[in-house]
C-alpha positions, -999 to +999 in steps of 0.1 A: +132-017-398+160+008-406+145+011-442+111+018-427+123+047-407+143+061-436+111+060-458+092+077-429+119+105-428+116+110-465+078+112-463+078+137-435+104+160-452+086+157-486+050+148-492+038+154-456+054+189-456+038+196-490+004+187-476+009+208-445+019+239-465-012+238-488-040+251-465-048+288-458-056+280-422-020+288-412-026+325-415-057+323-393-039+303-366-002+313-368+009+300-334-006+266-341+011+266-375+045+273-359+040+244-335+032+222-365+064+232-384+085+225-352+068+192-347+074+181-383+111+190-380+116+173-347+098+142-359+119+140-391+151+142-372+138+116-347+129+091-374+163+095-390+179+089-356+158+058-350+170+044-383+206+047-369+196+033-335+181+002-351+198-032-349+224-035-376+241-001-369+268+004-342+248+031-325+223+017-299+214+023-264+249+012-254+268+042-268+301+030-253+304+006-283+313+036-305+347+039-290+357+005-302+371+005-337+361-031-342+325-022-340+326-004-373+337-035-391+302-049-383+286-023-405+269-034-438+272-011-468+236+000-462+243+007-426+273+028-434+252+049-458+225+055-431+251+064-405+268+088-428+235+104-437+226+109-400+260+123-391+259+148-421+224+160-413+228+162-375+263+178-376+254+200-405+223+213-387+241+220-355+270+237-372+247+258-394+226+269-364+257+278-344+273+298-373+240+317-379+235+323-342+270+337-337+268+359-367+234+373-356+246+378-321+276+398-333+256+419-357+230+426-330+255+434-303+272+459-326+239+475-336+227+476-299+259+494-288+254+520-315+218+525-304+227+528-267+252+555-276+226+575-296+199+572-270+200+554-236+173+527-234+143+531-211+127+497-202+144+481-232+129+508-255+149+533-275+134+564-291+155+581-317+152+618-326+148+611-363+122+623-388+120+590-407+094+565-393+113+536-376+099+508-355+117+474-351+128+449-325+165+440-321+166+405-305+191+394-280+197+389-243+190+426-239+166+431-267+157+466-278+125+480-292+136+509-314+112+538-323+117+572-339+100+605-335+090+602-372+068+572-364+047+592-340+045+622-363+033+602-393+011+576-377-002+595-348-023+573-324-018+543-347+019+543-336+007+525-305-003+494-325+031+493-341+048+495-307+026+467-294+036+446-325+073+451-318+069+443-281+051+411-290+083+399-307+102+405-275+076+391-251+069+359-271+106+352-280+100+350-317+136+352-328+147+317-315+116+301-331+128+309-366+166+305-362+169+268-369+148+270-401+167+300-415+201+284-406+194+251-424+178+267-455+212+275-471+222+238-473+188+220-475+167+243-496+160+216-521+140+196-494+103+206-493+102+209-455+131+235-454+119+252-485+084+259-471+093+264-434+121+289-441+097+312-459+067+306-437+081+308-401+092+345-403+058+354-417+039+333-391+057+352-362+047+385-379+011+373-380+013+363-344+026+397-334-002+413-355-028+393-335-012+405-303-013+441-314-048+439-328-061+424-295-048+455-277-055+484-301-080+471-325-080+456-360-088+490-377-058+507-362-035+478-373-050+479-408-042+516-411-007+511-398+000+483-423-014+504-451+010+532-442+039+508-440+031+494-474+043+526-489+079+515-481+086+544-458+103+523-432+139+510-435+152+486-409+185+467-404+187+431-416+195+418-381+163+432-367+126+421-368+103+447-382+065+450-388+071+463-423+093+435-436+070+407-448+038+401-469+019+432-460-009+425-485-014+390-471-015+402-435-040+429-444-061+403-461-061+379-431-072+408-408-100+416-432-109+379-434-107+380-472-101+343-474-116+313-457-093+290-437-089+257-455-070+225-451-069+225-413-081+189-409-056+176-435-027+195-421-035+184-385-037+148-396-002+151-412+011+166-379-004+138-358+011+112-381+045+130-377+042+128-340+031+092-338+058+077-361+088+082-338+068+073-307+059+040-323+096+035-332+107+040-296+082+014-284+096-011-308+132-004-296+122-013-261 
């Protein structure tokens, strides 16, 4: 049964992720697509864990056995490989996420302190007296939406849709949603799941924020703002989330409905299979 769960893990991280990443429906339903990527990731880690929990390995529902050195002499060669794989993946993911989170926290704290010195925040929003157009969200416990006078001068009333976009990042807590994928990509980029999800999850949260802004200020206003941003006038720090950072042409195209959403049924089938596999494994363990 251990081999079955290992094969299931490989399928979820490889072919299933490839199938999931093919359809264009993800840009029409970005929140649903984010849930799908998270479910695929959790299911993959769960099936790998189930492989270790199964019979021949020293990890089971009685975790106290781990402290006894004699337990490890019961391992077969195959079992030792599976256990080593699980430890490397689990520990590697946790350490990578912690390192990335600490680095991001330090960069953002430093940047936030500088911003607070330049202009005191009002309701977590900072307006800088600068002629260059700026608009970005600086995540953190005390997240800041940063704007500049140049944004209002150049975009006029369309600046409101940009502000709504940045507030969407703050209200919907987008930064934690993409942190695990970005953290793991440096070590596991050769695996299809991490290769696709690392690129797509930041873009999906931008699409979700676009939908939030368009619902409040209209699609036409958002299209004009994205067209202005495509000129490259905005420059934002790497530790922030900005409307102008990712795939502006694709985002304008989805707003104009230039492509028909495809692959929804196939992708949802893949996600359902990913959710069912570890659930069935848990039933067998009982």
